[in-house]
Jmol script that loads the backbone (N, CA, C; Angstrom):
load data "model"
ATOM      1  N   MET A   1      62.470  23.504 262.667  1.00  0.00           N
ATOM      2  CA  MET A   1      61.548  23.223 261.510  1.00  0.00           C
ATOM      3  C   MET A   1      61.080  21.980 261.949  1.00  0.00           C
ATOM      4  N   SER A   2      59.699  21.316 261.444  1.00  0.00           N
ATOM      5  CA  SER A   2      59.382  19.945 261.677  1.00  0.00           C
ATOM      6  C   SER A   2      59.534  19.226 260.308  1.00  0.00           C
ATOM      7  N   LYS A   3      59.972  18.131 260.318  1.00  0.00           N
ATOM      8  CA  LYS A   3      59.831  17.444 259.661  1.00  0.00           C
ATOM      9  C   LYS A   3      58.626  16.933 258.550  1.00  0.00           C
ATOM     10  N   ALA A   4      58.503  17.154 257.225  1.00  0.00           N
ATOM     11  CA  ALA A   4      56.955  16.986 256.641  1.00  0.00           C
ATOM     12  C   ALA A   4      57.181  15.350 256.494  1.00  0.00           C
ATOM     13  N   PRO A   5      55.676  14.974 256.642  1.00  0.00           N
ATOM     14  CA  PRO A   5      55.350  13.761 256.731  1.00  0.00           C
ATOM     15  C   PRO A   5      55.948  13.236 255.316  1.00  0.00           C
ATOM     16  N   ASP A   6      56.037  11.888 255.559  1.00  0.00           N
ATOM     17  CA  ASP A   6      56.635  10.931 254.204  1.00  0.00           C
ATOM     18  C   ASP A   6      55.245  10.390 253.561  1.00  0.00           C
ATOM     19  N   LEU A   7      55.123  11.003 252.459  1.00  0.00           N
ATOM     20  CA  LEU A   7      53.561  10.421 251.814  1.00  0.00           C
ATOM     21  C   LEU A   7      53.857   9.202 251.237  1.00  0.00           C
ATOM     22  N   ALA A   8      54.815   8.701 250.804  1.00  0.00           N
ATOM     23  CA  ALA A   8      54.830   7.486 250.416  1.00  0.00           C
ATOM     24  C   ALA A   8      54.660   6.784 251.475  1.00  0.00           C
ATOM     25  N   GLN A   9      55.356   6.797 252.507  1.00  0.00           N
ATOM     26  CA  GLN A   9      54.808   5.976 253.965  1.00  0.00           C
ATOM     27  C   GLN A   9      53.118   5.772 254.050  1.00  0.00           C
ATOM     28  N   ALA A  10      52.789   7.007 254.162  1.00  0.00           N
ATOM     29  CA  ALA A  10      51.442   7.064 254.574  1.00  0.00           C
ATOM     30  C   ALA A  10      50.719   6.335 253.485  1.00  0.00           C
ATOM     31  N   LEU A  11      50.796   6.371 252.409  1.00  0.00           N
ATOM     32  CA  LEU A  11      50.132   6.022 250.989  1.00  0.00           C
ATOM     33  C   LEU A  11      50.487   4.103 251.282  1.00  0.00           C
ATOM     34  N   ALA A  12      51.384   4.107 251.646  1.00  0.00           N
ATOM     35  CA  ALA A  12      51.848   2.529 252.115  1.00  0.00           C
ATOM     36  C   ALA A  12      50.801   2.012 253.063  1.00  0.00           C
ATOM     37  N   GLU A  13      50.989   2.750 254.089  1.00  0.00           N
ATOM     38  CA  GLU A  13      50.094   2.639 255.193  1.00  0.00           C
ATOM     39  C   GLU A  13      48.621   2.166 255.094  1.00  0.00           C
ATOM     40  N   ALA A  14      48.131   3.340 254.474  1.00  0.00           N
ATOM     41  CA  ALA A  14      46.591   3.310 254.257  1.00  0.00           C
ATOM     42  C   ALA A  14      46.489   2.223 253.127  1.00  0.00           C
ATOM     43  N   GLY A  15      47.011   2.067 252.123  1.00  0.00           N
ATOM     44  CA  GLY A  15      46.686   0.804 250.834  1.00  0.00           C
ATOM     45  C   GLY A  15      47.123  -0.249 251.328  1.00  0.00           C
ATOM     46  N   GLY A  16      48.032  -0.833 252.169  1.00  0.00           N
ATOM     47  CA  GLY A  16      48.390  -2.091 252.579  1.00  0.00           C
ATOM     48  C   GLY A  16      49.222  -2.536 251.716  1.00  0.00           C
ATOM     49  N   SER A  17      50.607  -2.095 251.480  1.00  0.00           N
ATOM     50  CA  SER A  17      51.247  -2.353 250.531  1.00  0.00           C
ATOM     51  C   SER A  17      52.010  -3.253 251.419  1.00  0.00           C
ATOM     52  N   THR A  18      52.454  -4.190 250.166  1.00  0.00           N
ATOM     53  CA  THR A  18      53.398  -5.518 250.857  1.00  0.00           C
ATOM     54  C   THR A  18      54.529  -5.047 251.170  1.00  0.00           C
ATOM     55  N   ARG A  19      55.281  -3.870 250.516  1.00  0.00           N
ATOM     56  CA  ARG A  19      56.488  -3.352 251.062  1.00  0.00           C
ATOM     57  C   ARG A  19      56.847  -3.370 252.146  1.00  0.00           C
ATOM     58  N   ARG A  20      56.049  -2.892 252.940  1.00  0.00           N
ATOM     59  CA  ARG A  20      56.172  -2.619 254.499  1.00  0.00           C
ATOM     60  C   ARG A  20      56.360  -3.862 255.329  1.00  0.00           C
ATOM     61  N   LYS A  21      57.015  -4.038 256.229  1.00  0.00           N
ATOM     62  CA  LYS A  21      57.075  -5.355 257.063  1.00  0.00           C
ATOM     63  C   LYS A  21      55.973  -5.335 257.824  1.00  0.00           C
ATOM     64  N   PRO A  22      55.165  -6.578 257.694  1.00  0.00           N
ATOM     65  CA  PRO A  22      53.906  -6.871 259.167  1.00  0.00           C
ATOM     66  C   PRO A  22      54.920  -7.229 260.110  1.00  0.00           C
ATOM     67  N   ALA A  23      53.771  -6.774 261.322  1.00  0.00           N
ATOM     68  CA  ALA A  23      54.765  -7.177 262.527  1.00  0.00           C
ATOM     69  C   ALA A  23      54.647  -8.613 262.667  1.00  0.00           C
ATOM     70  N   ALA A  24      55.471  -9.060 263.224  1.00  0.00           N
ATOM     71  CA  ALA A  24      55.553 -10.771 263.307  1.00  0.00           C
ATOM     72  C   ALA A  24      54.084 -11.023 264.351  1.00  0.00           C
ATOM     73  N   VAL A  25      53.605 -12.047 263.783  1.00  0.00           N
ATOM     74  CA  VAL A  25      52.689 -12.456 264.389  1.00  0.00           C
ATOM     75  C   VAL A  25      53.041 -14.064 264.682  1.00  0.00           C
ATOM     76  N   ALA A  26      53.009 -14.434 266.085  1.00  0.00           N
ATOM     77  CA  ALA A  26      53.097 -15.691 266.301  1.00  0.00           C
ATOM     78  C   ALA A  26      52.104 -16.612 265.785  1.00  0.00           C
ATOM     79  N   PRO A  27      52.895 -18.063 265.510  1.00  0.00           N
ATOM     80  CA  PRO A  27      51.535 -18.799 264.753  1.00  0.00           C
ATOM     81  C   PRO A  27      51.028 -19.395 266.000  1.00  0.00           C
ATOM     82  N   PRO A  28      49.800 -19.767 266.436  1.00  0.00           N
ATOM     83  CA  PRO A  28      48.880 -20.452 267.234  1.00  0.00           C
ATOM     84  C   PRO A  28      49.541 -21.603 267.670  1.00  0.00           C
ATOM     85  N   PRO A  29      49.816 -21.918 269.019  1.00  0.00           N
ATOM     86  CA  PRO A  29      50.324 -23.350 269.400  1.00  0.00           C
ATOM     87  C   PRO A  29      49.695 -24.582 268.582  1.00  0.00           C
ATOM     88  N   VAL A  30      50.460 -25.269 268.344  1.00  0.00           N
ATOM     89  CA  VAL A  30      49.979 -26.441 267.834  1.00  0.00           C
ATOM     90  C   VAL A  30      50.027 -27.766 268.645  1.00  0.00           C
ATOM     91  N   SER A  31      48.722 -28.326 269.205  1.00  0.00           N
ATOM     92  CA  SER A  31      48.480 -29.504 270.102  1.00  0.00           C
ATOM     93  C   SER A  31      48.617 -30.539 269.286  1.00  0.00           C
ATOM     94  N   PRO A  32      49.516 -31.591 270.130  1.00  0.00           N
ATOM     95  CA  PRO A  32      49.752 -32.852 269.649  1.00  0.00           C
ATOM     96  C   PRO A  32      48.225 -33.687 269.382  1.00  0.00           C
ATOM     97  N   PRO A  33      47.924 -34.253 268.201  1.00  0.00           N
ATOM     98  CA  PRO A  33      46.924 -34.814 267.886  1.00  0.00           C
ATOM     99  C   PRO A  33      46.622 -35.712 269.016  1.00  0.00           C
ATOM    100  N   SER A  34      45.260 -36.164 269.469  1.00  0.00           N
ATOM    101  CA  SER A  34      44.979 -36.993 270.641  1.00  0.00           C
ATOM    102  C   SER A  34      44.790 -38.056 270.016  1.00  0.00           C
ATOM    103  N   ALA A  35      44.840 -39.353 270.329  1.00  0.00           N
ATOM    104  CA  ALA A  35      44.865 -40.710 270.200  1.00  0.00           C
ATOM    105  C   ALA A  35      43.480 -40.993 269.279  1.00  0.00           C
ATOM    106  N   GLY A  36      43.845 -41.328 267.843  1.00  0.00           N
ATOM    107  CA  GLY A  36      42.643 -41.781 266.985  1.00  0.00           C
ATOM    108  C   GLY A  36      41.871 -40.669 266.299  1.00  0.00           C
ATOM    109  N   SER A  37      42.672 -39.237 266.288  1.00  0.00           N
ATOM    110  CA  SER A  37      42.367 -38.384 266.041  1.00  0.00           C
ATOM    111  C   SER A  37      42.564 -38.113 264.684  1.00  0.00           C
ATOM    112  N   HIS A  38      43.334 -38.590 263.636  1.00  0.00           N
ATOM    113  CA  HIS A  38      43.597 -38.604 262.262  1.00  0.00           C
ATOM    114  C   HIS A  38      43.076 -39.215 261.601  1.00  0.00           C
ATOM    115  N   TYR A  39      42.880 -38.943 260.554  1.00  0.00           N
ATOM    116  CA  TYR A  39      41.878 -39.184 259.527  1.00  0.00           C
ATOM    117  C   TYR A  39      42.223 -40.556 258.874  1.00  0.00           C
ATOM    118  N   GLN A  40      41.342 -41.570 258.759  1.00  0.00           N
ATOM    119  CA  GLN A  40      41.605 -42.649 258.043  1.00  0.00           C
ATOM    120  C   GLN A  40      40.762 -42.807 256.824  1.00  0.00           C
ATOM    121  N   GLN A  41      41.172 -43.597 255.668  1.00  0.00           N
ATOM    122  CA  GLN A  41      40.164 -43.524 254.450  1.00  0.00           C
ATOM    123  C   GLN A  41      39.383 -44.810 254.899  1.00  0.00           C
ATOM    124  N   PRO A  42      38.037 -44.542 254.544  1.00  0.00           N
ATOM    125  CA  PRO A  42      37.252 -45.642 255.366  1.00  0.00           C
ATOM    126  C   PRO A  42      37.459 -47.239 254.528  1.00  0.00           C
ATOM    127  N   SER A  43      37.984 -47.305 253.547  1.00  0.00           N
ATOM    128  CA  SER A  43      38.202 -48.644 252.794  1.00  0.00           C
ATOM    129  C   SER A  43      39.419 -49.205 253.488  1.00  0.00           C
ATOM    130  N   ARG A  44      39.982 -48.197 254.309  1.00  0.00           N
ATOM    131  CA  ARG A  44      40.943 -49.123 255.063  1.00  0.00           C
ATOM    132  C   ARG A  44      40.936 -49.055 256.438  1.00  0.00           C
ATOM    133  N   ALA A  45      39.463 -48.972 256.903  1.00  0.00           N
ATOM    134  CA  ALA A  45      39.405 -49.484 258.356  1.00  0.00           C
ATOM    135  C   ALA A  45      39.448 -50.732 258.249  1.00  0.00           C
ATOM    136  N   GLY A  46      40.074 -51.185 260.032  1.00  0.00           N
ATOM    137  CA  GLY A  46      40.290 -52.707 260.135  1.00  0.00           C
ATOM    138  C   GLY A  46      41.768 -53.284 259.456  1.00  0.00           C
ATOM    139  N   THR A  47      42.452 -52.640 258.889  1.00  0.00           N
ATOM    140  CA  THR A  47      43.378 -53.026 258.123  1.00  0.00           C
ATOM    141  C   THR A  47      44.728 -52.776 258.466  1.00  0.00           C
ATOM    142  N   ARG A  48      45.887 -53.215 257.916  1.00  0.00           N
ATOM    143  CA  ARG A  48      47.348 -52.703 258.802  1.00  0.00           C
ATOM    144  C   ARG A  48      48.409 -52.896 257.446  1.00  0.00           C
ATOM    145  N   PRO A  49      48.784 -52.230 256.893  1.00  0.00           N
ATOM    146  CA  PRO A  49      49.845 -52.392 256.151  1.00  0.00           C
ATOM    147  C   PRO A  49      51.034 -53.489 256.115  1.00  0.00           C
ATOM    148  N   ILE A  50      51.281 -54.040 255.053  1.00  0.00           N
ATOM    149  CA  ILE A  50      52.275 -55.517 255.064  1.00  0.00           C
ATOM    150  C   ILE A  50      53.395 -54.798 254.055  1.00  0.00           C
ATOM    151  N   THR A  51      54.528 -54.360 254.651  1.00  0.00           N
ATOM    152  CA  THR A  51      55.545 -53.811 253.862  1.00  0.00           C
ATOM    153  C   THR A  51      56.665 -54.742 253.793  1.00  0.00           C
ATOM    154  N   VAL A  52      57.279 -54.917 252.865  1.00  0.00           N
ATOM    155  CA  VAL A  52      58.565 -55.972 252.535  1.00  0.00           C
ATOM    156  C   VAL A  52      59.493 -55.347 251.461  1.00  0.00           C
ATOM    157  N   HIS A  53      60.238 -55.533 251.125  1.00  0.00           N
ATOM    158  CA  HIS A  53      61.380 -54.954 250.622  1.00  0.00           C
ATOM    159  C   HIS A  53      62.192 -56.337 249.680  1.00  0.00           C
ATOM    160  N   PHE A  54      61.905 -56.081 248.383  1.00  0.00           N
ATOM    161  CA  PHE A  54      62.796 -57.210 247.248  1.00  0.00           C
ATOM    162  C   PHE A  54      63.701 -56.073 246.575  1.00  0.00           C
ATOM    163  N   PRO A  55      64.656 -56.794 245.780  1.00  0.00           N
ATOM    164  CA  PRO A  55      64.908 -55.989 244.391  1.00  0.00           C
ATOM    165  C   PRO A  55      63.730 -55.706 243.393  1.00  0.00           C
ATOM    166  N   GLU A  56      64.275 -54.500 242.724  1.00  0.00           N
ATOM    167  CA  GLU A  56      63.310 -53.751 241.776  1.00  0.00           C
ATOM    168  C   GLU A  56      62.839 -54.721 240.849  1.00  0.00           C
ATOM    169  N   ALA A  57      63.424 -56.036 240.532  1.00  0.00           N
ATOM    170  CA  ALA A  57      63.228 -56.871 239.584  1.00  0.00           C
ATOM    171  C   ALA A  57      61.929 -57.448 240.059  1.00  0.00           C
ATOM    172  N   VAL A  58      61.750 -57.821 241.269  1.00  0.00           N
ATOM    173  CA  VAL A  58      60.521 -58.326 241.900  1.00  0.00           C
ATOM    174  C   VAL A  58      59.274 -57.707 241.769  1.00  0.00           C
ATOM    175  N   ARG A  59      59.797 -56.409 242.068  1.00  0.00           N
ATOM    176  CA  ARG A  59      58.315 -55.282 241.834  1.00  0.00           C
ATOM    177  C   ARG A  59      57.882 -55.409 240.507  1.00  0.00           C
ATOM    178  N   ARG A  60      59.119 -55.453 239.461  1.00  0.00           N
ATOM    179  CA  ARG A  60      58.724 -55.315 237.944  1.00  0.00           C
ATOM    180  C   ARG A  60      58.048 -56.654 237.501  1.00  0.00           C
ATOM    181  N   GLN A  61      58.383 -57.397 238.023  1.00  0.00           N
ATOM    182  CA  GLN A  61      57.490 -58.769 237.442  1.00  0.00           C
ATOM    183  C   GLN A  61      56.531 -58.855 238.044  1.00  0.00           C
ATOM    184  N   LEU A  62      56.297 -58.347 239.562  1.00  0.00           N
ATOM    185  CA  LEU A  62      54.743 -58.527 239.779  1.00  0.00           C
ATOM    186  C   LEU A  62      53.852 -57.694 239.165  1.00  0.00           C
ATOM    187  N   LYS A  63      54.390 -56.679 238.616  1.00  0.00           N
ATOM    188  CA  LYS A  63      53.032 -55.556 238.129  1.00  0.00           C
ATOM    189  C   LYS A  63      53.048 -56.407 236.392  1.00  0.00           C
ATOM    190  N   LEU A  64      54.261 -56.676 236.036  1.00  0.00           N
ATOM    191  CA  LEU A  64      53.863 -57.424 234.891  1.00  0.00           C
ATOM    192  C   LEU A  64      52.888 -58.564 234.671  1.00  0.00           C
ATOM    193  N   ILE A  65      52.932 -59.294 235.436  1.00  0.00           N
ATOM    194  CA  ILE A  65      51.888 -60.410 235.685  1.00  0.00           C
ATOM    195  C   ILE A  65      50.770 -59.801 236.042  1.00  0.00           C
ATOM    196  N   ALA A  66      50.585 -58.758 236.936  1.00  0.00           N
ATOM    197  CA  ALA A  66      49.055 -58.007 237.105  1.00  0.00           C
ATOM    198  C   ALA A  66      48.774 -57.541 235.619  1.00  0.00           C
ATOM    199  N   LEU A  67      49.448 -56.691 234.946  1.00  0.00           N
ATOM    200  CA  LEU A  67      49.351 -56.479 233.651  1.00  0.00           C
ATOM    201  C   LEU A  67      48.916 -57.631 232.496  1.00  0.00           C
ATOM    202  N   GLU A  68      49.449 -58.407 232.302  1.00  0.00           N
ATOM    203  CA  GLU A  68      48.947 -59.461 231.583  1.00  0.00           C
ATOM    204  C   GLU A  68      48.319 -60.367 232.356  1.00  0.00           C
ATOM    205  N   GLU A  69      47.622 -60.224 233.322  1.00  0.00           N
ATOM    206  CA  GLU A  69      46.542 -60.935 233.635  1.00  0.00           C
ATOM    207  C   GLU A  69      45.008 -60.002 234.188  1.00  0.00           C
ATOM    208  N   GLN A  70      45.285 -59.125 233.719  1.00  0.00           N
ATOM    209  CA  GLN A  70      44.237 -57.742 233.700  1.00  0.00           C
ATOM    210  C   GLN A  70      43.630 -57.563 235.236  1.00  0.00           C
ATOM    211  N   LYS A  71      44.776 -57.925 236.195  1.00  0.00           N
ATOM    212  CA  LYS A  71      44.386 -57.461 237.775  1.00  0.00           C
ATOM    213  C   LYS A  71      44.925 -56.650 238.663  1.00  0.00           C
ATOM    214  N   THR A  72      44.209 -55.997 239.239  1.00  0.00           N
ATOM    215  CA  THR A  72      45.107 -55.063 240.055  1.00  0.00           C
ATOM    216  C   THR A  72      46.139 -55.854 241.342  1.00  0.00           C
ATOM    217  N   LEU A  73      47.117 -55.107 241.453  1.00  0.00           N
ATOM    218  CA  LEU A  73      48.332 -55.866 242.071  1.00  0.00           C
ATOM    219  C   LEU A  73      47.977 -56.160 243.537  1.00  0.00           C
ATOM    220  N   HIS A  74      46.888 -55.201 244.143  1.00  0.00           N
ATOM    221  CA  HIS A  74      46.277 -55.808 245.395  1.00  0.00           C
ATOM    222  C   HIS A  74      45.362 -57.295 245.371  1.00  0.00           C
ATOM    223  N   ASN A  75      44.896 -57.528 243.998  1.00  0.00           N
ATOM    224  CA  ASN A  75      43.904 -58.758 243.926  1.00  0.00           C
ATOM    225  C   ASN A  75      44.952 -59.898 243.566  1.00  0.00           C
ATOM    226  N   LEU A  76      46.073 -59.467 242.988  1.00  0.00           N
ATOM    227  CA  LEU A  76      47.344 -60.427 242.710  1.00  0.00           C
ATOM    228  C   LEU A  76      48.119 -60.995 243.754  1.00  0.00           C
ATOM    229  N   LEU A  77      47.931 -60.178 244.463  1.00  0.00           N
ATOM    230  CA  LEU A  77      49.169 -60.164 245.901  1.00  0.00           C
ATOM    231  C   LEU A  77      47.830 -60.957 247.173  1.00  0.00           C
ATOM    232  N   ALA A  78      46.685 -60.574 247.027  1.00  0.00           N
ATOM    233  CA  ALA A  78      45.756 -61.422 247.842  1.00  0.00           C
ATOM    234  C   ALA A  78      45.691 -62.936 247.175  1.00  0.00           C
ATOM    235  N   GLU A  79      45.762 -63.152 246.173  1.00  0.00           N
ATOM    236  CA  GLU A  79      45.733 -64.415 245.577  1.00  0.00           C
ATOM    237  C   GLU A  79      47.281 -65.142 245.926  1.00  0.00           C
ATOM    238  N   ALA A  80      48.050 -64.657 245.998  1.00  0.00           N
ATOM    239  CA  ALA A  80      49.592 -65.225 246.180  1.00  0.00           C
ATOM    240  C   ALA A  80      49.479 -65.389 247.811  1.00  0.00           C
ATOM    241  N   PHE A  81      48.604 -64.434 248.909  1.00  0.00           N
ATOM    242  CA  PHE A  81      48.784 -64.605 249.901  1.00  0.00           C
ATOM    243  C   PHE A  81      47.654 -65.896 250.826  1.00  0.00           C
ATOM    244  N   ASN A  82      46.417 -65.994 249.460  1.00  0.00           N
ATOM    245  CA  ASN A  82      45.829 -67.270 249.743  1.00  0.00           C
ATOM    246  C   ASN A  82      46.140 -68.430 249.556  1.00  0.00           C
ATOM    247  N   ASP A  83      47.037 -68.216 248.307  1.00  0.00           N
ATOM    248  CA  ASP A  83      47.908 -69.663 247.941  1.00  0.00           C
ATOM    249  C   ASP A  83      49.083 -70.007 249.129  1.00  0.00           C
ATOM    250  N   LEU A  84      49.740 -69.126 249.615  1.00  0.00           N
ATOM    251  CA  LEU A  84      50.611 -69.531 250.611  1.00  0.00           C
ATOM    252  C   LEU A  84      49.662 -69.890 251.943  1.00  0.00           C
ATOM    253  N   PHE A  85      48.795 -69.609 252.380  1.00  0.00           N
ATOM    254  CA  PHE A  85      47.700 -69.904 253.491  1.00  0.00           C
ATOM    255  C   PHE A  85      47.492 -71.197 253.460  1.00  0.00           C
ATOM    256  N   ALA A  86      46.974 -71.655 252.071  1.00  0.00           N
ATOM    257  CA  ALA A  86      46.767 -72.913 251.718  1.00  0.00           C
ATOM    258  C   ALA A  86      47.616 -73.784 251.982  1.00  0.00           C
ATOM    259  N   LYS A  87      48.865 -73.624 251.563  1.00  0.00           N
ATOM    260  CA  LYS A  87      50.114 -74.320 251.447  1.00  0.00           C
ATOM    261  C   LYS A  87      50.303 -74.681 252.849  1.00  0.00           C
ATOM    262  N   TYR A  88      49.880 -73.948 253.878  1.00  0.00           N
ATOM    263  CA  TYR A  88      50.449 -74.417 255.182  1.00  0.00           C
ATOM    264  C   TYR A  88      49.502 -74.548 256.111  1.00  0.00           C
ATOM    265  N   GLY A  89      48.058 -74.752 255.316  1.00  0.00           N
ATOM    266  CA  GLY A  89      46.886 -75.465 256.074  1.00  0.00           C
ATOM    267  C   GLY A  89      46.081 -74.419 256.796  1.00  0.00           C
ATOM    268  N   LYS A  90      46.394 -73.042 256.589  1.00  0.00           N
ATOM    269  CA  LYS A  90      45.847 -71.706 256.940  1.00  0.00           C
ATOM    270  C   LYS A  90      44.314 -71.322 256.431  1.00  0.00           C
ATOM    271  N   PRO A  91      43.640 -70.763 257.094  1.00  0.00           N
ATOM    272  CA  PRO A  91      42.268 -70.424 256.212  1.00  0.00           C
ATOM    273  C   PRO A  91      42.820 -69.057 255.044  1.00  0.00           C
ATOM    274  N   GLU A  92      42.446 -69.305 254.192  1.00  0.00           N
ATOM    275  CA  GLU A  92      42.450 -68.524 252.857  1.00  0.00           C
ATOM    276  C   GLU A  92      41.388 -67.107 253.076  1.00  0.00           C
ATOM    277  N   ILE A  93      42.087 -66.234 253.770  1.00  0.00           N
ATOM    278  CA  ILE A  93      41.186 -65.446 254.439  1.00  0.00           C
ATOM    279  C   ILE A  93      41.731 -63.513 253.916  1.00  0.00           C
ATOM    280  N   ALA A  94      42.721 -63.668 252.978  1.00  0.00           N
ATOM    281  CA  ALA A  94      42.986 -62.289 252.159  1.00  0.00           C
ATOM    282  C   ALA A  94      42.081 -62.009 251.160  1.00  0.00           C
ATOM    283  N   PRO A  95      41.347 -60.731 251.607  1.00  0.00           N
ATOM    284  CA  PRO A  95      40.202 -60.364 250.776  1.00  0.00           C
ATOM    285  C   PRO A  95      40.635 -59.814 249.412  1.00  0.00           C
ATOM    286  N   VAL A  96      39.895 -60.420 248.528  1.00  0.00           N
ATOM    287  CA  VAL A  96      40.062 -60.121 246.908  1.00  0.00           C
ATOM    288  C   VAL A  96      39.065 -59.255 246.530  1.00  0.00           C
ATOM    289  N   GLU A  97      39.495 -57.449 246.302  1.00  0.00           N
ATOM    290  CA  GLU A  97      38.290 -56.586 245.779  1.00  0.00           C
ATOM    291  C   GLU A  97      37.539 -56.984 244.931  1.00  0.00           C
ATOM    292  N   LYS A  98      36.137 -56.685 245.483  1.00  0.00           N
ATOM    293  CA  LYS A  98      35.055 -57.499 244.156  1.00  0.00           C
ATOM    294  C   LYS A  98      35.081 -56.658 242.993  1.00  0.00           C
ATOM    295  N   ARG A  99      35.680 -55.016 242.908  1.00  0.00           N
ATOM    296  CA  ARG A  99      35.471 -54.337 242.101  1.00  0.00           C
ATOM    297  C   ARG A  99      35.809 -55.082 240.494  1.00  0.00           C
ATOM    298  N   ALA A 100      35.456 -54.560 239.439  1.00  0.00           N
ATOM    299  CA  ALA A 100      36.014 -54.978 238.581  1.00  0.00           C
ATOM    300  C   ALA A 100      37.393 -54.804 237.921  1.00  0.00           C
ATOM    301  N   GLU A 101      38.067 -55.857 237.308  1.00  0.00           N
ATOM    302  CA  GLU A 101      39.522 -56.251 237.202  1.00  0.00           C
ATOM    303  C   GLU A 101      39.709 -54.844 235.907  1.00  0.00           C
ATOM    304  N   ARG A 102      41.090 -54.639 235.678  1.00  0.00           N
ATOM    305  CA  ARG A 102      41.445 -53.957 234.448  1.00  0.00           C
ATOM    306  C   ARG A 102      41.250 -54.340 233.635  1.00  0.00           C
ATOM    307  N   ASN A 103      40.599 -53.292 232.597  1.00  0.00           N
ATOM    308  CA  ASN A 103      40.752 -53.609 231.317  1.00  0.00           C
ATOM    309  C   ASN A 103      41.561 -52.683 230.461  1.00  0.00           C
ATOM    310  N   PHE A 104      42.741 -53.129 229.768  1.00  0.00           N
ATOM    311  CA  PHE A 104      43.247 -52.521 229.161  1.00  0.00           C
ATOM    312  C   PHE A 104      43.215 -52.358 227.772  1.00  0.00           C
TER     313      PHE A 104
END
end "model"
wireframe off; spacefill off
backbone 0.3
color backbone group
């Protein structure tokens, strides 16, 4: 005697049930990005990050000064870099953003 078809299985296959396990599909191979193919924010073109590590209190104090002076942290640090450059007789080349300062 032949086995009767499984109605639940037939309905699952026809209806796309998530209960059945789909066949394993291999992900497409990922090729390494070619040189210069990553996205770069337009405003950061021609710039490089400067990363420094100081105690948390230094960061907190910088942020407080920026808040008190209603300046962005970027503009405050550009001002500090320009003061340092002037001290050592170098051109003051750190750009200060022209957009409006913060109004708190």
